[in-house]
C-alpha positions in Angstrom: 7.5 -5.1 -34.2 4.7 -3.0 -32.7 3.9 -0.9 -29.6 2.8 -3.9 -27.6 6.1 -5.7 -28.3 8.0 -2.6 -27.2 6.1 -2.4 -23.9 6.6 -6.1 -23.4 10.4 -5.7 -23.8 10.4 -2.7 -21.4 9.2 -5.0 -18.6 12.9 -6.0 -18.4 13.8 -2.5 -17.2 13.5 -2.1 -13.4 13.0 1.2 -11.6 16.3 2.0 -9.8 16.3 0.5 -6.3 13.2 -1.7 -6.9 12.5 -5.1 -8.3 9.4 -3.9 -10.2 9.6 -2.9 -13.8 8.7 0.6 -15.3 5.7 -0.7 -17.2 3.9 -2.1 -14.1 4.8 1.1 -12.3 2.9 3.0 -15.1 5.9 5.1 -16.1 5.6 4.2 -19.8 3.0 6.6 -21.2 3.4 6.0 -24.9 5.1 3.5 -27.3 5.2 3.3 -31.1 7.3 1.8 -33.9 7.7 3.3 -37.3 10.1 2.4 -40.1 12.7 0.9 -37.7 12.4 3.7 -35.1 11.1 2.8 -31.6 9.5 5.7 -29.9 8.8 5.7 -26.1 7.3 8.4 -23.8 8.2 8.1 -20.1 6.8 10.2 -17.2 9.0 10.1 -14.0 8.6 11.8 -10.6 11.8 12.0 -8.7 14.1 14.4 -7.0 17.2 12.4 -7.8 18.8 13.7 -11.1 20.6 10.3 -11.6 17.3 8.3 -12.0 16.1 9.8 -15.3 19.5 9.4 -16.9 19.8 5.8 -15.7 16.4 4.9 -16.9 16.9 6.6 -20.3 20.1 4.6 -20.9 18.6 1.3 -19.8 15.5 1.8 -22.0 17.7 2.7 -25.0 19.9 -0.4 -24.5 16.8 -2.6 -24.1 15.1 -1.3 -27.3 18.3 -1.3 -29.5 18.6 -5.0 -28.7 15.2 -5.7 -30.4 15.2 -7.1 -33.9 14.3 -4.6 -36.5 15.0 -1.5 -34.4 17.5 0.8 -36.1 17.0 3.9 -33.9 15.4 4.9 -30.6 13.6 8.1 -29.6 12.9 8.6 -25.9 10.7 11.5 -24.7 11.3 11.9 -20.9 9.0 14.0 -18.7 10.5 14.5 -15.2 8.7 16.2 -12.4 10.1 16.9 -8.9 9.0 14.7 -5.9 6.8 16.2 -3.3 8.7 17.5 -0.3 8.3 15.6 2.9 5.7 17.2 5.2 7.3 19.3 7.9 6.6 18.4 11.5 3.2 19.6 12.5 2.1 20.3 8.9 -1.5 21.4 8.6 -3.7 19.2 6.4 -6.8 19.9 4.4 -9.1 19.9 7.4 -6.9 22.0 9.7 -5.4 18.8 11.3 -1.7 18.3 11.9 0.6 15.4 11.4 2.7 14.2 14.4 6.3 15.4 14.3 8.5 12.9 12.4 5.7 11.4 10.3 6.2 11.8 6.6 3.4 9.8 5.0 0.1 8.3 6.2 -2.1 5.9 4.3 -5.4 4.4 5.1 -6.1 0.8 4.3 -9.9 0.5 3.8 -12.4 -1.8 2.3 -15.9 -0.5 3.1 -17.0 -4.2 3.5 -15.9 -6.6 6.2 -14.6 -10.1 5.5 -12.3 -9.2 2.6 -9.1 -9.8 4.5 -8.2 -6.2 4.9 -6.3 -6.6 8.2 -4.4 -9.5 6.9 -3.5 -7.4 3.9 -2.5 -4.4 6.0 -0.2 -6.5 8.3 1.6 -8.1 5.4 1.9 -4.8 3.5 3.4 -3.2 6.6 6.0 -5.9 6.9 6.7 -5.7 3.2 7.1 -1.9 3.3 9.5 -2.4 6.3 11.6 -4.9 4.3 11.8 -2.5 1.3 12.8 0.4 3.5 15.3 -1.7 5.5 17.0 -2.7 2.2 17.5 1.0 1.7 19.0 1.5 5.1 15.9 2.9 6.8 15.0 0.3 9.4 12.1 0.7 11.8 10.5 3.6 10.0 7.1 2.0 9.4 4.0 2.2 11.7 0.8 0.3 11.7 -2.2 1.8 13.5 -5.1 -0.6 14.1 -8.3 1.5 14.1 -10.7 -1.4 14.1 -11.7 -0.6 17.7 -14.5 -3.3 18.0 -12.5 -6.1 16.4 -8.8 -5.5 16.7 -6.9 -8.4 15.0 -3.6 -6.8 14.3 -1.9 -7.9 17.6 -2.7 -11.5 16.9 -1.5 -11.3 13.3 1.7 -9.6 14.3 2.4 -11.9 17.2 2.3 -9.1 19.8 0.9 -9.3 23.3 1.1 -7.2 26.5 0.5 -3.6 27.3 2.3 -0.6 25.7 4.6 1.4 28.1 3.7 5.0 29.1 6.2 7.7 28.7 4.9 10.8 30.3 1.5 11.3 28.7 2.3 9.2 25.6 2.0 5.5 24.8 5.0 3.7 23.4 4.0 1.5 20.5 5.0 -2.2 20.5 7.3 -3.2 17.7 8.0 -6.4 15.7 9.4 -7.1 12.2 10.5 -3.5 11.9 6.9 -2.2 12.3 5.7 -0.1 15.2 2.2 -1.1 16.2 -0.7 0.5 18.2 -4.0 -1.2 18.7 -7.0 -1.3 21.0 -6.1 -4.9 21.4 -3.2 -3.9 23.6 -5.4 -1.9 25.9 -8.3 -4.2 26.7 -8.4 -7.8 27.9 -8.7 -10.5 25.2 -12.3 -11.5 26.2 -13.5 -8.0 26.9 -15.8 -6.5 24.2 -15.6 -2.8 23.4 -19.1 -1.4 23.8 -18.7 2.3 22.8 -20.7 4.9 21.0 -19.3 7.1 18.2 -17.7 9.9 20.4 -15.5 7.3 22.2 -14.3 5.9 18.9 -13.4 9.4 17.7 -11.5 10.2 20.8 -9.5 6.9 20.7 -8.4 7.5 17.1 -7.4 11.0 18.0 -5.3 9.7 20.9 -3.7 7.0 18.6 -2.6 9.8 16.3 -1.6 12.5 18.8 -0.6 10.6 22.0 1.5 7.8 20.7 5.3 8.1 20.3 5.5 7.0 16.7 9.0 8.6 16.3 10.5 9.1 12.9 8.3 7.3 10.3 8.5 7.2 6.6 5.1 5.5 6.3 2.2 5.1 8.8 -0.4 2.6 7.6 -3.9 2.8 9.2 -6.0 -0.4 9.2 -9.5 1.0 9.1 -12.7 -0.8 10.2 -15.4 -1.7 7.7 -17.9 1.1 6.9 -17.8 4.8 6.1 -18.8 6.2 9.5 -17.3 7.6 12.7 -13.9 6.0 12.5 -13.2 7.1 8.9 -14.4 10.6 9.4 -12.5 10.9 12.7 -9.2 9.9 11.0 -9.7 12.3 8.1 -10.3 15.1 10.6 -7.3 14.2 12.8 -4.6 13.3 10.4 -3.6 14.7 6.9 -3.7 11.5 4.8 -1.6 11.1 1.7 -4.1 8.7 0.4 -6.0 5.4 0.8 -5.7 1.9 -0.6 -8.9 0.0 -1.1 -9.0 -3.7 -0.5 -11.6 -5.8 -2.2 -12.3 -9.4 -3.3 -13.3 -9.9 -6.9 -17.0 -10.5 -6.5 -19.6 -7.8 -7.0 -20.8 -7.9 -3.4 -17.4 -6.7 -2.3 -16.6 -4.3 -5.1 -19.9 -2.4 -4.8 -19.1 -1.6 -1.2 -15.4 -0.8 -1.9 -16.7 1.7 -4.5 -18.6 3.5 -1.8 -15.6 3.6 0.4 -13.5 5.0 -2.4 -16.1 7.7 -3.1 -16.2 8.6 0.6 -12.5 9.3 0.6 -12.7 11.3 -2.6 -15.5 13.5 -1.1 -13.2 14.4 1.7 -10.3 15.1 -0.6 -8.2 12.0 0.2 -6.7 10.6 -3.0 -7.1 6.9 -3.8 -3.6 5.5 -4.3 -4.8 2.2 -5.7 -6.9 -0.9 -5.3 -5.7 -4.2 -4.1 -7.6 -7.3 -5.0 -7.5 -10.0 -2.3 -8.4 -13.7 -2.6 -8.0 -13.4 -6.3 -7.6 -17.1 -6.9 -6.2 -20.3 -5.4 -4.2 -23.1 -7.0 -5.6 -26.6 -7.0 -3.5 -29.8 -6.6 -2.6 -29.6 -10.3 -1.4 -26.0 -10.0 -4.3 -24.6 -12.0 -5.9 -21.3 -10.9 -9.4 -21.4 -9.6 -11.2 -18.1 -9.3 -13.8 -19.0 -6.8 -14.8 -15.4 -6.1 -15.0 -14.4 -9.8 -12.5 -12.3 -11.6 -11.9 -8.8 -12.7 -13.6 -7.0 -9.8 -10.4 -5.3 -8.6 -9.5 -3.9 -12.0 -13.1 -2.7 -12.6 -13.2 -0.9 -9.2 -9.8 0.7 -10.0 -11.1 1.8 -13.4 -14.3 3.3 -12.0 -12.4 5.3 -9.3 -9.8 6.5 -11.8 -6.9 4.7 -10.1 -4.7 1.7 -10.6 -4.8 -2.0 -9.6 -1.8 -2.3 -7.3 -1.9 -6.1 -7.3 -3.8 -9.4 -6.9 -3.2 -11.4 -3.7 -3.9 -15.1 -4.1 -6.0 -17.2 -1.6 -3.2 -19.3 -0.2 -3.3 -21.3 3.1 0.1 -19.9 4.2 -1.3 -16.4 4.3 -4.1 -17.4 6.6 -1.8 -19.6 8.7 0.7 -16.7 9.1 -2.0 -14.5 10.5 -3.1 -17.1 13.0 0.4 -17.8 14.1 1.6 -14.2 14.4 4.2 -14.7 11.7 3.0 -12.9 8.5 3.8 -14.7 5.3 5.7 -11.7 4.1 8.2 -12.4 6.9 8.0 -16.2 7.3 8.3 -17.0 3.6 9.7 -13.9 1.8 10.4 -15.8 -1.4 6.9 -17.3 -1.7 4.4 -16.2 -4.4 2.2 -14.5 -1.8 5.1 -12.6 -0.1 6.4 -11.4 -3.5 3.0 -10.1 -4.3 2.9 -8.0 -1.1 6.5 -6.8 -1.8 5.5 -5.7 -5.2 2.5 -3.8 -3.9 4.8 -2.3 -1.2 7.2 -1.0 -3.8 4.5 0.4 -5.9 3.1 2.3 -2.8 6.6 3.7 -2.0 6.9 5.0 -5.6 3.5 6.7 -5.3 4.4 8.3 -2.1 7.8 9.2 -3.5 9.6 7.8 -0.5 
């Protein structure tokens, strides 16, 4: 028996209300075994007094069932969850969040072509599923800030124009996700030929003049780059953090690093890195890493954050985007969908929702 064996055993212990274990959530900070005594250090952030006690009991039961363990010592560090932002809360840059919005997260990549919008759509649906399971249906928003190439409407299977209520736009909704995109406001074959100030104004309107209602999480699908759109968002909305999407190869991770450093410079925390197109399975079921491997973890390590998950390169993910039926919805028990759900649950834990 050793520390690694203890951590492996603790993967059986799920965080209350989630399907993900406490080890992958990063709650196990220390583990040791000495003369029959298993010692574990846990760090938990929660405002629910029942959670620490439940976890402590489950961890103790798990460890006492291991061969050679005669006693268990659990050191539990509990910190309170961050209070939900009040309506109109002022952010770091003097900006205010819309009334009813609790958390906002940017989905960024720096580089185009890494499947960021596909990731954002499936993550939004997975977050909506996780919240609905907790009785909080329809409390997820997805804001498509890729003004020049909006693809979210296609991937969500949404068409038509948003209604206008007074001076505000009413977002379209599907799969429990409220959506706003430039794709709803221009004809399908009409290119958007705008300079920076127009981009900045549109993002401001998407934040301030859309009836988002009561949202636990607003995900913002960012365009590639580190320019006008990114800075406009930071100046308009107090972000809780950003998720960086990259593929494993160096050409993508180098640019993702720049995107991460940009957010850090404007005091937006990096909530984690998601590695997309990590591998595909051949006809024999063997994994083929055609874009290399390890890039997502290396990027997370350099930015001082965690790797939220690795999304495989599966045909049904692409097909779901083309058909307007994201794989997270169409095949919720598939490997791809379960990956998105795992990342969604990890995000909710980090946001303390």
